[in-house]
C-alpha positions as CSV (number, residue, x, y, z in Angstrom):
1,M,0.0,0.0,0.0
2,K,2.8,2.4,0.9
3,A,4.6,1.7,-2.3
4,A,1.5,2.3,-4.3
5,F,0.8,5.5,-2.5
6,F,4.3,6.9,-3.1
7,F,4.2,5.9,-6.7
8,A,0.9,7.7,-7.2
9,L,2.2,10.8,-5.4
10,I,5.3,10.9,-7.6
11,V,3.3,10.6,-10.8
12,H,0.9,13.3,-9.7
13,L,3.7,15.7,-8.7
14,F,5.6,15.1,-11.9
15,C,2.8,15.1,-14.4
16,A,1.0,18.1,-12.9
17,S,4.1,20.2,-13.2
18,P,4.5,23.0,-15.8
19,C,6.3,22.5,-19.0
20,R,10.1,22.4,-19.0
21,G,12.0,25.5,-19.8
22,Q,9.2,28.0,-18.8
23,D,10.5,31.5,-18.7
24,S,9.7,34.4,-16.4
25,I,7.0,36.0,-18.5
26,A,4.1,37.3,-16.4
27,V,0.9,35.1,-16.4
28,R,-2.5,35.9,-15.0
29,E,-6.0,34.4,-15.3
30,V,-9.4,35.9,-16.1
31,V,-12.0,33.4,-14.8
32,M,-15.6,33.9,-15.7
33,H,-17.0,30.4,-16.4
34,N,-13.9,28.4,-15.3
35,S,-14.2,26.5,-18.6
36,T,-11.8,24.2,-20.4
37,Y,-11.8,24.5,-24.2
38,K,-11.4,22.2,-27.2
39,D,-11.2,24.8,-30.0
40,F,-11.4,28.6,-30.8
41,V,-11.4,31.1,-33.6
42,I,-10.4,34.8,-33.3
43,S,-11.8,37.7,-35.2
44,G,-10.3,41.1,-34.3
45,K,-10.8,41.5,-30.5
46,T,-13.5,38.9,-30.4
47,L,-12.5,35.4,-29.2
48,Y,-14.9,32.5,-29.9
49,G,-14.0,29.7,-27.5
50,L,-15.6,26.3,-27.8
51,T,-15.7,24.5,-24.5
52,K,-15.4,20.7,-24.0
53,G,-19.0,20.8,-22.8
54,D,-20.1,22.2,-26.3
55,S,-20.8,25.8,-25.4
56,L,-19.5,28.8,-27.3
57,I,-18.1,31.5,-25.0
58,I,-17.6,34.8,-26.8
59,W,-14.9,36.9,-25.2
60,D,-13.8,40.5,-25.7
61,I,-10.0,39.9,-25.1
62,R,-9.2,43.6,-24.8
63,K,-11.9,44.4,-22.2
64,E,-11.3,40.9,-20.7
65,R,-15.0,40.1,-20.4
66,V,-17.6,37.6,-21.7
67,D,-20.0,39.2,-24.2
68,R,-22.2,36.1,-24.7
69,A,-22.4,32.3,-24.1
70,V,-24.3,29.9,-26.3
71,A,-25.0,26.3,-25.4
72,G,-25.2,23.4,-27.7
73,I,-22.4,24.4,-30.1
74,T,-20.4,21.4,-31.5
75,A,-17.9,23.0,-33.9
76,V,-16.7,26.4,-34.9
77,A,-14.6,27.6,-37.9
78,K,-13.6,30.9,-39.6
79,G,-13.5,31.3,-43.4
80,N,-11.1,33.3,-45.6
81,N,-13.7,36.1,-45.7
82,G,-13.7,36.4,-41.9
83,K,-17.1,34.9,-41.4
84,I,-17.6,32.7,-38.3
85,L,-19.7,29.6,-38.7
86,C,-20.7,27.1,-36.0
87,S,-22.7,23.9,-35.9
88,I,-25.3,23.2,-33.2
89,S,-26.3,19.8,-31.8
90,S,-29.5,19.7,-33.8
91,G,-27.5,19.9,-37.1
92,E,-28.0,23.5,-38.2
93,I,-25.1,25.7,-39.3
94,L,-25.2,29.2,-38.0
95,E,-23.3,32.4,-38.9
96,V,-22.4,34.2,-35.7
97,S,-21.0,37.7,-35.1
98,G,-20.1,39.0,-31.6
99,K,-23.2,39.7,-29.5
100,K,-25.7,39.2,-32.3
101,E,-28.0,36.1,-32.5
102,G,-26.7,33.4,-34.9
103,K,-28.3,33.3,-38.3
104,M,-29.0,29.8,-39.8
105,I,-27.5,29.3,-43.2
106,M,-28.0,25.6,-43.8
107,R,-29.0,22.3,-42.3
108,S,-26.7,19.3,-42.1
109,L,-27.2,15.6,-41.5
110,P,-29.9,14.6,-39.1
111,N,-28.7,12.5,-36.1
112,A,-25.0,13.0,-37.0
113,M,-22.3,13.8,-34.5
114,I,-20.3,16.8,-35.9
115,Y,-16.7,16.5,-34.9
116,N,-15.2,19.5,-36.7
117,M,-15.7,21.9,-39.5
118,V,-13.6,23.6,-42.2
119,I,-14.6,26.3,-44.7
120,D,-13.5,26.1,-48.3
121,S,-12.1,28.9,-50.4
122,E,-15.6,29.9,-51.6
123,G,-17.1,30.0,-48.1
124,H,-18.8,26.5,-48.1
125,P,-18.6,24.5,-44.8
126,A,-17.4,20.9,-44.9
127,L,-18.4,18.9,-41.8
128,I,-16.4,16.1,-40.4
129,T,-19.0,13.8,-38.7
130,N,-19.3,10.2,-37.4
131,K,-21.0,9.3,-40.7
132,G,-18.6,10.8,-43.1
133,M,-17.8,14.1,-44.8
134,F,-20.8,16.3,-45.4
135,Y,-20.1,18.9,-48.0
136,K,-22.4,20.9,-50.3
137,D,-25.5,19.0,-49.2
138,S,-23.9,15.6,-49.9
139,L,-22.5,12.9,-47.6
140,Y,-19.2,11.3,-48.6
141,V,-18.6,8.0,-46.8
142,P,-15.0,6.7,-46.6
143,P,-14.4,3.3,-48.2
144,P,-13.5,0.5,-45.8
145,E,-9.8,0.7,-46.6
146,I,-9.5,4.3,-45.4
147,P,-8.4,4.1,-41.7
148,V,-10.8,6.6,-40.2
149,Y,-13.0,4.1,-38.4
150,N,-12.9,3.1,-34.8
151,K,-10.2,0.5,-34.4
152,M,-7.9,-1.3,-32.0
153,G,-4.5,-2.0,-33.4
154,N,-4.9,-2.9,-37.0
155,S,-8.4,-4.3,-36.5
156,R,-11.5,-2.3,-37.5
157,R,-14.0,-2.5,-34.7
158,T,-17.1,-0.6,-35.7
159,N,-18.6,1.3,-38.7
160,A,-18.4,4.6,-36.7
161,I,-15.9,7.1,-37.9
162,S,-13.4,8.3,-35.2
163,R,-13.0,11.8,-34.1
164,P,-9.7,13.1,-35.6
165,N,-7.0,14.6,-33.4
166,V,-5.9,17.0,-36.1
167,V,-8.0,18.7,-38.8
168,F,-6.4,21.0,-41.4
169,L,-7.5,22.4,-44.7
170,D,-4.6,23.2,-47.1
171,G,-4.5,25.6,-50.0
172,E,-5.2,22.8,-52.5
173,Q,-8.5,22.2,-50.7
174,R,-7.5,18.9,-49.1
175,V,-8.8,18.2,-45.7
176,W,-6.2,16.5,-43.5
177,L,-7.5,14.1,-40.9
178,G,-4.9,13.0,-38.3
179,Y,-5.5,10.1,-35.9
180,D,-3.0,9.5,-33.1
181,R,-3.9,6.3,-31.3
182,G,-1.0,6.3,-28.9
183,E,0.6,2.8,-28.5
184,W,-1.7,1.6,-31.3
185,D,0.2,3.9,-33.7
186,G,-2.0,6.2,-35.9
187,D,-3.1,7.2,-39.3
188,L,-3.4,10.1,-41.7
189,C,-6.2,10.5,-44.2
190,F,-7.1,13.1,-46.8
191,F,-10.4,14.2,-48.4
192,S,-10.2,16.4,-51.5
193,L,-13.0,19.0,-51.7
194,E,-12.4,19.2,-55.4
195,N,-12.6,15.6,-56.5
196,K,-14.6,14.3,-53.5
197,Q,-12.1,11.4,-52.9
198,F,-10.6,9.9,-49.8
199,T,-7.0,8.8,-49.7
200,S,-4.7,7.7,-46.8
201,G,-1.0,8.1,-46.1
202,T,1.2,5.2,-47.1
203,Y,4.5,4.3,-48.7
204,L,4.6,3.8,-52.4
205,D,7.3,1.1,-52.1
206,L,5.3,-0.8,-49.5
207,K,2.3,-0.6,-51.8
208,Y,4.5,-2.1,-54.6
209,M,5.8,-4.9,-52.3
210,D,2.3,-5.8,-51.1
211,K,1.5,-6.5,-54.7
212,Y,4.6,-8.3,-55.9
213,A,6.7,-9.6,-53.0
214,P,6.0,-13.3,-52.0
215,K,3.7,-13.6,-49.0
216,N,5.0,-17.0,-47.8
217,D,8.7,-16.3,-47.2
218,T,10.2,-16.6,-43.7
219,L,12.0,-13.3,-43.7
220,S,11.5,-10.7,-41.0
221,Y,9.8,-7.4,-41.9
222,Y,13.1,-5.6,-42.3
223,Q,14.7,-8.4,-44.2
224,R,11.7,-8.6,-46.5
225,Y,11.8,-4.9,-47.1
226,K,15.6,-5.0,-47.9
227,T,15.2,-8.0,-50.2
228,Y,12.2,-6.8,-52.3
229,M,12.5,-3.1,-52.1
230,P,11.7,-1.7,-55.6
231,T,13.9,0.7,-57.5
232,F,12.8,4.1,-58.8
233,T,12.3,2.6,-62.2
234,D,10.1,-0.1,-60.8
235,L,7.9,2.5,-59.1
236,Q,7.8,4.8,-62.1
237,N,6.7,1.9,-64.4
238,E,4.1,0.7,-62.0
239,Y,2.8,4.1,-60.8
240,P,3.6,6.7,-63.5
241,D,1.0,9.2,-62.2
242,D,2.3,9.1,-58.6
243,I,6.0,9.6,-58.8
244,K,8.4,11.7,-60.9
245,M,12.0,12.9,-61.0
246,V,12.7,16.7,-61.1
247,G,16.5,17.3,-61.4
248,S,18.0,15.1,-58.7
249,D,14.9,15.0,-56.5
250,T,12.3,12.3,-56.4
251,L,8.8,13.7,-55.9
252,K,5.6,11.8,-55.0
253,R,2.0,12.6,-54.6
254,L,1.1,13.9,-51.1
255,Q,-0.3,10.7,-49.7
256,Y,2.9,8.9,-50.5
257,V,5.2,11.3,-48.6
258,A,2.8,12.3,-45.8
259,N,2.6,8.9,-44.0
260,F,2.7,10.3,-40.5
261,N,1.4,8.1,-37.7
262,H,1.3,10.7,-34.9
263,L,0.4,13.9,-36.6
264,Q,0.3,16.9,-34.2
265,G,0.1,19.9,-36.5
266,V,0.3,21.2,-40.1
267,A,1.0,24.6,-41.5
268,Q,1.4,25.9,-45.1
269,D,3.6,28.8,-46.1
270,R,3.0,31.4,-48.9
271,S,5.0,29.2,-51.4
272,G,2.7,26.2,-50.8
273,N,5.2,24.2,-48.8
274,L,3.9,22.3,-45.8
275,L,5.5,21.9,-42.4
276,V,4.4,19.0,-40.3
277,S,5.0,18.0,-36.7
278,N,4.9,14.3,-35.9
279,C,5.2,13.2,-32.3
280,P,4.1,10.0,-30.5
281,S,1.6,10.6,-27.7
282,R,3.9,9.0,-25.1
283,S,5.9,10.8,-22.5
284,F,9.6,11.4,-23.1
285,I,9.6,10.2,-26.7
286,G,10.7,13.0,-29.0
287,G,9.1,14.0,-32.2
288,D,10.0,15.3,-35.7
289,L,9.6,18.3,-37.9
290,I,9.1,17.5,-41.6
291,L,9.1,20.0,-44.5
292,L,7.2,18.9,-47.6
293,K,8.3,21.0,-50.6
294,G,6.5,20.7,-53.9
295,D,4.2,22.1,-56.5
296,G,0.8,21.4,-54.8
297,V,0.6,17.9,-56.3
298,F,4.0,16.3,-56.0
299,Y,6.3,16.7,-52.9
300,K,9.6,15.7,-51.5
301,S,10.2,15.3,-47.8
302,I,12.9,17.1,-45.8
303,R,13.4,16.2,-42.2
304,L,14.2,19.1,-39.8
305,K,14.6,16.9,-36.8
306,S,18.1,18.2,-36.0
307,L,16.5,21.6,-35.1
308,L,14.9,20.0,-32.1
309,R,16.6,19.8,-28.7
310,H,18.5,16.5,-28.4
311,K,21.2,14.7,-26.6
312,L,24.0,12.6,-28.0
313,Y,24.4,9.1,-26.6
314,I,27.4,6.7,-27.2
315,N,26.6,3.0,-27.3
316,P,29.3,1.5,-25.1
317,R,29.1,-1.8,-27.0
318,T,29.4,-0.5,-30.5
319,N,30.9,2.9,-29.7
320,K,28.4,4.5,-32.1
321,T,27.0,7.9,-31.4
322,R,23.2,8.4,-31.5
323,A,21.1,11.5,-31.2
324,E,18.0,11.2,-29.1
325,V,15.4,14.0,-29.5
326,E,13.9,15.3,-26.2
327,E,11.7,17.9,-27.7
328,E,8.0,17.2,-28.6
329,P,6.7,19.5,-31.4
330,Q,3.0,20.0,-31.4
331,A,0.9,22.9,-32.9
332,I,2.2,24.7,-36.0
333,T,0.9,27.8,-37.6
334,L,1.7,30.5,-40.2
335,N,2.0,34.0,-39.0
336,P,0.3,36.0,-41.8
337,Y,1.9,39.2,-40.6
338,D,5.5,38.3,-41.0
339,K,4.9,35.2,-43.3
340,S,6.9,32.9,-41.0
341,I,6.1,29.5,-39.6
342,Y,5.9,29.1,-35.8
343,Y,5.6,26.0,-33.7
344,Y,5.0,25.0,-30.1
345,S,6.8,22.3,-28.2
346,N,7.3,21.3,-24.6
347,D,10.2,23.8,-24.7
348,G,7.9,26.7,-25.7
349,F,7.0,28.7,-28.8
350,F,9.6,29.0,-31.6
351,K,9.9,30.7,-34.9
352,L,11.3,28.8,-37.9
353,I,13.7,30.9,-39.9
354,E,15.0,30.0,-43.4
355,E,18.3,31.4,-44.5
356,D,20.0,30.4,-47.8
357,G,18.2,27.1,-48.0
358,S,18.9,26.1,-44.4
359,Y,16.8,26.5,-41.3
360,R,17.2,27.5,-37.7
361,T,14.8,28.2,-34.8
362,Q,14.3,31.3,-32.7
363,F,12.9,31.0,-29.2
364,I,9.9,33.3,-28.5
365,L,8.5,32.4,-25.0
366,A,7.6,29.5,-22.8
367,P,4.7,30.4,-20.6
368,Y,3.4,28.3,-17.6
369,I,1.2,25.5,-18.9
370,N,0.1,22.5,-16.9
371,W,0.8,18.9,-17.9
372,V,-2.4,16.9,-18.6
373,P,-3.2,13.3,-19.6
374,V,-3.4,12.7,-23.3
375,F,-4.4,9.1,-23.1
376,P,-5.4,8.6,-19.4
377,N,-6.1,4.9,-19.8
378,A,-2.5,4.4,-21.0
379,G,-0.8,6.7,-18.5
380,H,0.4,9.1,-21.1
381,Y,1.0,12.7,-20.0
382,R,2.2,15.6,-22.1
383,V,2.1,19.4,-22.2
384,R,-0.4,20.0,-25.0
385,V,-1.1,23.1,-27.1
386,P,-3.0,21.8,-30.1
387,K,-3.6,25.2,-31.8
388,F,-2.5,28.8,-31.9
389,E,-3.1,31.8,-34.1
390,F,-1.6,35.2,-34.6
391,V,-3.7,38.4,-34.2
392,S,-0.8,40.7,-35.0
393,R,2.9,40.5,-35.8
394,D,3.9,39.7,-32.2
395,K,0.7,38.8,-30.5
396,F,-1.1,35.4,-30.6
397,V,-3.9,33.3,-29.0
398,F,-3.3,29.7,-28.1
399,L,-5.4,26.7,-26.9
400,T,-4.4,24.6,-23.9
401,N,-6.0,21.5,-22.5
402,S,-6.2,22.7,-18.9
403,N,-5.2,26.4,-18.5
404,G,-8.0,27.7,-20.8
405,I,-7.2,29.9,-23.9
406,G,-4.1,31.9,-23.6
407,Y,-3.5,35.4,-25.1
408,Y,0.0,36.7,-25.4
409,N,-0.3,40.5,-25.8
410,G,3.4,41.2,-26.2
411,R,3.9,41.8,-22.5
412,E,2.2,39.0,-20.6
413,V,0.0,35.9,-21.1
414,V,-3.6,36.1,-20.1
415,Y,-5.5,32.9,-19.6
416,F,-9.3,33.1,-20.3
417,R,-11.2,30.5,-18.3
């Protein structure tokens, strides 16, 4: 009993502590509803915070007050035109603006659970639901091979579509759906709003091997991969529409380079390049930053893992040096005011700077943020900031799992609860 008590005490003290490397920036709270949030959008001084209890709390972040609270809101999104749309539990889509009553603009699926919403370049909402993707009055159901369904390990368990951990709409009108299943790995799927097709992230060479490599050999997974790995010519002959060579670079369609099992964030710069954070939802396992450079259809992958904090370890048996990443990148966003990419990790907020084809990071700040369980049933704890958005060149709003919605005003961090 004593051992169990002390173990529980240590876990509580450790996992409830603030993130590593917090700096001395001032932090204060404005508590009105004492809410925890799952999403937000910001328009000028008005913050629309979506609580985990499905209420929309509308804040004036300058006057630090709540202007309005609306119950029964399941998703919220902002379009390129600045309009704010939200879905209500009965299925209607409303346009909201500050203190005004919401105006219904459309009805969605009856009896559907709406997980999230994105708005296309023309202002049409696309709803991610437990039944499929609802877009322009039509429901698109993923085929069985698309891994969006509830599953345990590699086995599909139900016909219900899972709630994605990450949702992102890129400039090519592709909806990214990231599923991080912890120890059970994860999946990344895409839905194109243009051709209305679902695809999923995979490796083109594994797709080739599944078709041509013998199934009854006794080789291990890695031996089989090494023995039957196709050449570029093999892949080009088999999949001429999915791979090409440009100069000395091999480029592939997005789903064949974006095979990320633990997607945490995505951002797109003004050139159309995509920056991705991939990090397992398990404590003390570092992540990766990946740059996808391409033309909107074909991409090459560039790993920026060396930018993350790491330690070098020497294996005493082989005397080989190995770098182990100790930083866990999460949310990523584009700052439209300086056109730079920023990301958050357990070490704080950073700016990614490109100089002459190489990259470096610039530390911004590391405010106090509590650790919270990501997968409580598996004992996984992690600092978590799933989203942040700039409201000016040096001010931004960020979402936390336990501290509310933070606002960095250039001098201090204010948490709205």
